[in-house]
N, C-alpha and C positions, 0 to 999 in steps of 0.2 A: 797524681804526681808521685813519683818514686823519689822521696827525699832522703838525704843522709841523716837528718835529725830524728825523724819520726817514722821512717819507712814509707809505706803506701798511705796516701791521704786522698780520700775521695773529694770530688768537687764538681763545679760546673764551669764551662768556658763560654765566654761571650762569642757570638757569631759575627760581631762587628769589630773590625780592627780599629786601633788607635795608632797614633804616630808620635814617637818621642825621639829626642836627640839624646843618645847615650853619652856618658862622659868620655871625653877625648875624641869625639866624632864630630864631623861637620855636616853629616847627612842625617835626615830623619829616618827612623827605623820603624817598620810595621811591627806592631805588637798586639797581642790579644790579652784580655783580662781574664783571669781565672779566680773564682771564689772557692777556696778550699774549706773543707769541714774542720780543719785544724790549723794551727798556726805554722808559719814557716819560721826558720831560725837563720841566724848568721851562718853562712856556709852552704845554704840550700840552693844558691845560684848554680845553674848548670843541671839541676834536677830535671829529669825527663818527665814530660806530661804526655800521657797516652790515653787512648780510648780503652776503658775497662773491659768492654765486650769483645772488641776486635783486635786489640793490641796495637792498633795503628798509632804511630808516633806523631803527635801534634807539634811538638817543639820542646824548648827547654826554658826554665825560669831564668830571667835576667835581673829582676827586681821584685821586691815584695814588702809588705807591711807585716811584721811579726804579730802585732796585736790583732789585726783584722782577718788574717788569712787570705788577703787579696794579693795577687801576684801578677806579673806580666811575663809573657813568654814570647820568644822569637819563633816564628813558624819554622818547622823542620825543613820545608822546601827551600827556604832562604839560606839555611845553614849549609845544606848539601849542594846548593848552587855553587 
């Protein structure tokens, strides 16, 4: 993830989607869980998550836990649709 608070943070992304209702929305949104090697901070929402080897964009962070380094991303294909 390319974050504003810590720069690049390595991590792993789950291959299984989850679904959550984001604030202000009536629809459920497909999200993926990522486990980062470092913490996320307030303001890191919107950080891009990409493949470190290929540079492929997976999506962007929409929520996370600063203590655990766990965050949720919306897939890029949904953002660009």
